[in-house]
N, CA, C and O atoms as CSV, one atom per row, in Angstrom:
chain,resi,resn,atom,element,x,y,z
A,1,MET,N,N,-153.078,108.096,37.055
A,1,MET,CA,C,-153.566,107.116,36.112
A,1,MET,C,C,-154.918,107.529,35.528
A,1,MET,O,O,-155.196,107.261,34.359
A,2,ARG,N,N,-155.734,108.159,36.312
A,2,ARG,CA,C,-157.033,108.589,35.826
A,2,ARG,C,C,-156.885,109.632,34.715
A,2,ARG,O,O,-157.646,109.617,33.747
A,3,ALA,N,N,-155.921,110.524,34.848
A,3,ALA,CA,C,-155.700,111.553,33.828
A,3,ALA,C,C,-155.279,110.925,32.503
A,3,ALA,O,O,-155.662,111.413,31.440
A,4,SER,N,N,-154.505,109.862,32.552
A,4,SER,CA,C,-154.080,109.218,31.307
A,4,SER,C,C,-155.256,108.541,30.607
A,4,SER,O,O,-155.305,108.511,29.377
A,5,LYS,N,N,-156.197,108.004,31.367
A,5,LYS,CA,C,-157.389,107.399,30.762
A,5,LYS,C,C,-158.261,108.457,30.104
A,5,LYS,O,O,-158.821,108.233,29.031
A,6,ILE,N,N,-158.373,109.606,30.750
A,6,ILE,CA,C,-159.163,110.698,30.170
A,6,ILE,C,C,-158.499,111.195,28.890
A,6,ILE,O,O,-159.176,111.441,27.892
A,7,LEU,N,N,-157.191,111.339,28.917
A,7,LEU,CA,C,-156.460,111.778,27.729
A,7,LEU,C,C,-156.616,110.776,26.589
A,7,LEU,O,O,-156.813,111.174,25.441
A,8,LEU,N,N,-156.530,109.501,26.888
A,8,LEU,CA,C,-156.716,108.465,25.871
A,8,LEU,C,C,-158.125,108.528,25.283
A,8,LEU,O,O,-158.295,108.388,24.071
A,9,PHE,N,N,-159.127,108.737,26.121
A,9,PHE,CA,C,-160.506,108.860,25.652
A,9,PHE,C,C,-160.659,110.062,24.721
A,9,PHE,O,O,-161.315,109.965,23.684
A,10,VAL,N,N,-160.059,111.184,25.086
A,10,VAL,CA,C,-160.146,112.394,24.261
A,10,VAL,C,C,-159.470,112.167,22.912
A,10,VAL,O,O,-160.013,112.549,21.875
A,11,VAL,N,N,-158.302,111.554,22.918
A,11,VAL,CA,C,-157.577,111.297,21.671
A,11,VAL,C,C,-158.373,110.361,20.768
A,11,VAL,O,O,-158.473,110.604,19.565
A,12,LEU,N,N,-158.937,109.301,21.329
A,12,LEU,CA,C,-159.730,108.368,20.522
A,12,LEU,C,C,-161.003,109.020,19.991
A,12,LEU,O,O,-161.422,108.732,18.869
A,13,THR,N,N,-161.618,109.887,20.774
A,13,THR,CA,C,-162.816,110.596,20.319
A,13,THR,C,C,-162.489,111.524,19.155
A,13,THR,O,O,-163.215,111.557,18.161
A,14,VAL,N,N,-161.407,112.271,19.274
A,14,VAL,CA,C,-160.996,113.174,18.192
A,14,VAL,C,C,-160.645,112.379,16.938
A,14,VAL,O,O,-160.994,112.786,15.830
A,15,ALA,N,N,-159.963,111.259,17.101
A,15,ALA,CA,C,-159.615,110.421,15.948
A,15,ALA,C,C,-160.865,109.882,15.264
A,15,ALA,O,O,-160.923,109.837,14.036
A,16,ALA,N,N,-161.863,109.475,16.038
A,16,ALA,CA,C,-163.110,108.968,15.455
A,16,ALA,C,C,-163.836,110.064,14.690
A,16,ALA,O,O,-164.379,109.810,13.615
A,17,ILE,N,N,-163.855,111.268,15.225
A,17,ILE,CA,C,-164.509,112.386,14.534
A,17,ILE,C,C,-163.774,112.706,13.239
A,17,ILE,O,O,-164.412,112.958,12.217
A,18,MET,N,N,-162.453,112.699,13.264
A,18,MET,CA,C,-161.683,112.988,12.055
A,18,MET,C,C,-161.886,111.908,10.999
A,18,MET,O,O,-162.018,112.227,9.817
A,19,LEU,N,N,-161.913,110.653,11.392
A,19,LEU,CA,C,-162.135,109.575,10.427
A,19,LEU,C,C,-163.523,109.661,9.819
A,19,LEU,O,O,-163.704,109.367,8.638
A,20,ASN,N,N,-164.497,110.058,10.611
A,20,ASN,CA,C,-165.869,110.148,10.129
A,20,ASN,C,C,-166.053,111.317,9.171
A,20,ASN,O,O,-166.895,111.247,8.276
A,21,SER,N,N,-165.291,112.381,9.337
A,21,SER,CA,C,-165.483,113.570,8.504
A,21,SER,C,C,-164.563,113.602,7.293
A,21,SER,O,O,-164.563,114.598,6.570
A,22,CYS,N,N,-163.786,112.571,7.040
A,22,CYS,CA,C,-162.854,112.564,5.906
A,22,CYS,C,C,-163.490,111.982,4.650
A,22,CYS,O,O,-162.803,111.344,3.853
A,23,THR,N,N,-164.771,112.188,4.464
A,23,THR,CA,C,-165.446,111.675,3.275
A,23,THR,C,C,-165.718,112.786,2.277
A,23,THR,O,O,-166.568,112.637,1.399
A,24,TYR,N,N,-165.005,113.900,2.400
A,24,TYR,CA,C,-165.103,115.018,1.452
A,24,TYR,C,C,-166.522,115.563,1.331
A,24,TYR,O,O,-166.940,115.945,0.238
A,25,GLY,N,N,-167.255,115.605,2.412
A,25,GLY,CA,C,-168.591,116.161,2.400
A,25,GLY,C,C,-169.659,115.221,1.897
A,25,GLY,O,O,-170.835,115.584,1.878
A,26,VAL,N,N,-169.291,114.036,1.492
A,26,VAL,CA,C,-170.261,113.047,1.026
A,26,VAL,C,C,-170.348,111.965,2.087
A,26,VAL,O,O,-169.333,111.373,2.455
A,27,ARG,N,N,-171.546,111.701,2.583
A,27,ARG,CA,C,-171.683,110.783,3.707
A,27,ARG,C,C,-171.306,109.352,3.374
A,27,ARG,O,O,-170.522,108.741,4.099
A,28,HIS,N,N,-171.836,108.815,2.317
A,28,HIS,CA,C,-171.642,107.396,2.025
A,28,HIS,C,C,-170.772,107.223,0.789
A,28,HIS,O,O,-171.232,106.713,-0.233
A,29,LEU,N,N,-169.537,107.641,0.880
A,29,LEU,CA,C,-168.598,107.536,-0.223
A,29,LEU,C,C,-167.948,106.162,-0.164
A,29,LEU,O,O,-167.390,105.785,0.867
A,30,ALA,N,N,-168.013,105.421,-1.243
A,30,ALA,CA,C,-167.435,104.075,-1.262
A,30,ALA,C,C,-166.614,103.896,-2.529
A,30,ALA,O,O,-167.043,104.284,-3.615
A,31,TYR,N,N,-165.455,103.318,-2.389
A,31,TYR,CA,C,-164.545,103.082,-3.505
A,31,TYR,C,C,-164.907,101.763,-4.163
A,31,TYR,O,O,-165.074,100.757,-3.474
A,32,CYS,N,N,-165.031,101.748,-5.490
A,32,CYS,CA,C,-165.459,100.546,-6.212
A,32,CYS,C,C,-164.297,99.722,-6.754
A,32,CYS,O,O,-164.527,98.743,-7.465
A,33,LYS,N,N,-163.059,100.088,-6.439
A,33,LYS,CA,C,-161.864,99.320,-6.811
A,33,LYS,C,C,-161.703,99.114,-8.311
A,33,LYS,O,O,-161.341,98.025,-8.759
A,34,LYS,N,N,-161.972,100.159,-9.086
A,34,LYS,CA,C,-161.782,100.063,-10.526
A,34,LYS,C,C,-161.446,101.441,-11.073
A,34,LYS,O,O,-161.904,102.454,-10.545
A,35,GLU,N,N,-160.638,101.478,-12.141
A,35,GLU,CA,C,-160.304,102.738,-12.799
A,35,GLU,C,C,-161.177,102.928,-14.022
A,35,GLU,O,O,-161.656,101.963,-14.617
A,36,CYS,N,N,-161.378,104.184,-14.389
A,36,CYS,CA,C,-162.106,104.506,-15.615
A,36,CYS,C,C,-161.290,105.561,-16.353
A,36,CYS,O,O,-160.347,106.121,-15.794
A,37,PHE,N,N,-161.645,105.831,-17.591
A,37,PHE,CA,C,-160.854,106.718,-18.433
A,37,PHE,C,C,-161.733,107.805,-19.028
A,37,PHE,O,O,-162.912,107.580,-19.298
A,38,LYS,N,N,-161.152,108.993,-19.234
A,38,LYS,CA,C,-161.894,110.104,-19.835
A,38,LYS,C,C,-162.312,109.737,-21.245
A,38,LYS,O,O,-161.567,109.088,-21.980
A,39,GLY,N,N,-163.502,110.155,-21.611
A,39,GLY,CA,C,-163.987,109.908,-22.956
A,39,GLY,C,C,-164.711,108.585,-23.114
A,39,GLY,O,O,-165.164,108.262,-24.213
A,40,THR,N,N,-164.831,107.818,-22.057
A,40,THR,CA,C,-165.562,106.554,-22.128
A,40,THR,C,C,-166.854,106.682,-21.339
A,40,THR,O,O,-167.040,107.622,-20.566
A,41,GLU,N,N,-167.724,105.739,-21.544
A,41,GLU,CA,C,-169.009,105.747,-20.850
A,41,GLU,C,C,-168.835,105.280,-19.410
A,41,GLU,O,O,-167.793,104.737,-19.045
A,42,ASP,N,N,-169.868,105.497,-18.596
A,42,ASP,CA,C,-169.838,105.042,-17.209
A,42,ASP,C,C,-169.911,103.527,-17.098
A,42,ASP,O,O,-169.845,102.986,-15.994
A,43,THR,N,N,-170.049,102.830,-18.233
A,43,THR,CA,C,-170.137,101.374,-18.187
A,43,THR,C,C,-168.813,100.749,-17.772
A,43,THR,O,O,-168.771,99.560,-17.457
A,44,ASP,N,N,-167.719,101.532,-17.765
A,44,ASP,CA,C,-166.441,101.030,-17.268
A,44,ASP,C,C,-166.534,100.688,-15.784
A,44,ASP,O,O,-165.824,99.809,-15.296
A,45,CYS,N,N,-167.405,101.382,-15.080
A,45,CYS,CA,C,-167.553,101.171,-13.642
A,45,CYS,C,C,-168.620,100.112,-13.377
A,45,CYS,O,O,-169.581,99.994,-14.138
A,46,PRO,N,N,-168.456,99.341,-12.299
A,46,PRO,CA,C,-169.476,98.350,-11.957
A,46,PRO,C,C,-170.805,99.021,-11.617
A,46,PRO,O,O,-170.856,100.236,-11.421
A,47,GLY,N,N,-171.865,98.244,-11.546
A,47,GLY,CA,C,-173.200,98.774,-11.294
A,47,GLY,C,C,-173.281,99.648,-10.054
A,47,GLY,O,O,-172.797,99.270,-8.987
A,48,GLY,N,N,-173.891,100.809,-10.194
A,48,GLY,CA,C,-174.063,101.721,-9.072
A,48,GLY,C,C,-172.886,102.649,-8.837
A,48,GLY,O,O,-172.963,103.538,-7.989
A,49,CYS,N,N,-171.794,102.459,-9.574
A,49,CYS,CA,C,-170.603,103.300,-9.397
A,49,CYS,C,C,-170.503,104.300,-10.545
A,49,CYS,O,O,-171.023,104.066,-11.637
A,50,HIS,N,N,-169.830,105.411,-10.282
A,50,HIS,CA,C,-169.685,106.465,-11.279
A,50,HIS,C,C,-168.226,106.882,-11.370
A,50,HIS,O,O,-167.490,106.848,-10.384
A,51,CYS,N,N,-167.824,107.275,-12.568
A,51,CYS,CA,C,-166.441,107.664,-12.824
A,51,CYS,C,C,-166.205,109.087,-12.307
A,51,CYS,O,O,-166.956,110.004,-12.640
A,52,VAL,N,N,-165.157,109.267,-11.492
A,52,VAL,CA,C,-164.835,110.569,-10.916
A,52,VAL,C,C,-163.376,110.887,-11.236
A,52,VAL,O,O,-162.499,110.037,-11.079
A,53,PHE,N,N,-163.123,112.130,-11.690
A,53,PHE,CA,C,-161.773,112.563,-12.036
A,53,PHE,C,C,-161.321,113.651,-11.079
A,53,PHE,O,O,-162.138,114.379,-10.514
A,54,ARG,N,N,-160.015,113.752,-10.905
A,54,ARG,CA,C,-159.470,114.835,-10.091
A,54,ARG,C,C,-159.722,116.148,-10.805
A,54,ARG,O,O,-159.733,116.202,-12.034
A,55,ASP,N,N,-159.922,117.196,-10.042
A,55,ASP,CA,C,-160.265,118.489,-10.613
A,55,ASP,C,C,-159.120,119.485,-10.430
A,55,ASP,O,O,-159.331,120.606,-9.966
A,56,ASP,N,N,-157.916,119.072,-10.793
A,56,ASP,CA,C,-156.791,119.986,-10.681
A,56,ASP,C,C,-155.820,119.771,-11.841
A,56,ASP,O,O,-156.069,118.939,-12.713
A,57,LYS,N,N,-154.732,120.507,-11.852
A,57,LYS,CA,C,-153.777,120.447,-12.962
A,57,LYS,C,C,-153.044,119.117,-13.033
A,57,LYS,O,O,-152.561,118.736,-14.099
A,58,ARG,N,N,-152.953,118.403,-11.908
A,58,ARG,CA,C,-152.250,117.124,-11.896
A,58,ARG,C,C,-153.127,115.983,-12.382
A,58,ARG,O,O,-152.706,114.826,-12.371
A,59,SER,N,N,-154.323,116.293,-12.800
A,59,SER,CA,C,-155.257,115.256,-13.234
A,59,SER,C,C,-154.735,114.533,-14.474
A,59,SER,O,O,-154.211,115.160,-15.395
A,60,THR,N,N,-154.880,113.246,-14.485
A,60,THR,CA,C,-154.503,112.448,-15.648
A,60,THR,C,C,-155.777,112.019,-16.360
A,60,THR,O,O,-156.871,112.451,-15.998
A,61,LYS,N,N,-155.639,111.185,-17.354
A,61,LYS,CA,C,-156.813,110.696,-18.062
A,61,LYS,C,C,-157.533,109.617,-17.269
A,61,LYS,O,O,-158.645,109.222,-17.620
A,62,ASN,N,N,-156.907,109.140,-16.207
A,62,ASN,CA,C,-157.520,108.085,-15.407
A,62,ASN,C,C,-158.374,108.674,-14.293
A,62,ASN,O,O,-158.008,109.665,-13.660
A,63,GLY,N,N,-159.498,108.053,-14.075
A,63,GLY,CA,C,-160.354,108.396,-12.953
A,63,GLY,C,C,-160.572,107.148,-12.123
A,63,GLY,O,O,-160.065,106.076,-12.455
A,64,THR,N,N,-161.318,107.282,-11.056
A,64,THR,CA,C,-161.637,106.119,-10.231
A,64,THR,C,C,-163.138,106.006,-10.084
A,64,THR,O,O,-163.858,107.003,-10.143
A,65,CYS,N,N,-163.599,104.797,-9.894
A,65,CYS,CA,C,-165.027,104.544,-9.746
A,65,CYS,C,C,-165.413,104.660,-8.273
A,65,CYS,O,O,-164.790,104.046,-7.406
A,66,TRP,N,N,-166.446,105.453,-8.002
A,66,TRP,CA,C,-166.940,105.653,-6.643
A,66,TRP,C,C,-168.440,105.437,-6.621
A,66,TRP,O,O,-169.129,105.712,-7.603
A,67,LYS,N,N,-168.934,104.954,-5.521
A,67,LYS,CA,C,-170.373,104.824,-5.319
A,67,LYS,C,C,-170.820,106.106,-4.625
A,67,LYS,O,O,-170.427,106.366,-3.488
A,68,LEU,N,N,-171.632,106.900,-5.297
A,68,LEU,CA,C,-172.044,108.203,-4.789
A,68,LEU,C,C,-173.527,108.208,-4.445
A,68,LEU,O,O,-174.301,107.451,-5.031
A,69,PRO,N,N,-173.932,109.058,-3.495
A,69,PRO,CA,C,-175.364,109.229,-3.252
A,69,PRO,C,C,-176.011,109.931,-4.441
A,69,PRO,O,O,-175.329,110.619,-5.200
A,70,LYS,N,N,-177.312,109.764,-4.607
A,70,LYS,CA,C,-178.014,110.327,-5.770
A,70,LYS,C,C,-177.852,111.837,-5.875
A,70,LYS,O,O,-177.835,112.377,-6.981
A,71,SER,N,N,-177.734,112.524,-4.750
A,71,SER,CA,C,-177.609,113.984,-4.787
A,71,SER,C,C,-176.267,114.440,-5.352
A,71,SER,O,O,-176.144,115.585,-5.787
A,72,GLU,N,N,-175.259,113.568,-5.356
A,72,GLU,CA,C,-173.930,113.932,-5.833
A,72,GLU,C,C,-173.654,113.486,-7.265
A,72,GLU,O,O,-172.605,113.820,-7.815
A,73,ILE,N,N,-174.562,112.744,-7.876
A,73,ILE,CA,C,-174.345,112.230,-9.226
A,73,ILE,C,C,-174.568,113.359,-10.229
A,73,ILE,O,O,-175.635,113.972,-10.232
A,74,PRO,N,N,-173.582,113.644,-11.081
A,74,PRO,CA,C,-173.762,114.713,-12.067
A,74,PRO,C,C,-174.806,114.327,-13.109
A,74,PRO,O,O,-174.872,113.182,-13.556
A,75,LYS,N,N,-175.616,115.305,-13.481
A,75,LYS,CA,C,-176.635,115.050,-14.498
A,75,LYS,C,C,-175.984,115.080,-15.869
A,75,LYS,O,O,-175.175,115.960,-16.164
A,76,LYS,N,N,-176.340,114.118,-16.699
A,76,LYS,CA,C,-175.774,114.064,-18.052
A,76,LYS,C,C,-176.445,115.117,-18.922
A,76,LYS,O,O,-177.653,115.340,-18.842
A,77,ARG,N,N,-175.641,115.752,-19.742
A,77,ARG,CA,C,-176.166,116.772,-20.653
A,77,ARG,C,C,-176.382,116.158,-22.018
A,77,ARG,O,O,-175.546,115.400,-22.511
A,78,ARG,N,N,-177.488,116.483,-22.614
A,78,ARG,CA,C,-177.777,115.987,-23.959
A,78,ARG,C,C,-177.349,117.026,-24.979
A,78,ARG,O,O,-177.501,118.229,-24.767
A,79,LYS,N,N,-176.816,116.545,-26.078
A,79,LYS,CA,C,-176.430,117.450,-27.162
A,79,LYS,C,C,-177.672,117.852,-27.940
A,79,LYS,O,O,-178.549,117.029,-28.201
A,80,LYS,N,N,-177.736,119.117,-28.305
A,80,LYS,CA,C,-178.851,119.587,-29.123
A,80,LYS,C,C,-178.605,119.183,-30.560
A,80,LYS,O,O,-177.507,119.365,-31.086
A,81,THR,N,N,-179.618,118.641,-31.188
A,81,THR,CA,C,-179.470,118.220,-32.589
A,81,THR,C,C,-180.233,119.121,-33.502
A,81,THR,O,O,-180.224,118.921,-34.716
């Protein structure tokens, strides 16, 4: 019985570590429960959230709003006039 308790502890510890590290390298990633679209301003997302799109061939025009830390927010580029 003692071995089964140790095994359960190990499994729960590994599961906790995996759940904690599934934030794609961003510590405080939070979903804002709203979609945004390419070509629109970030005002589609609620305050503090930013529009994020998938970066692969299956990407559609829809993105999702995420609350990102300041270090992960892309800097806006200004057009030269």
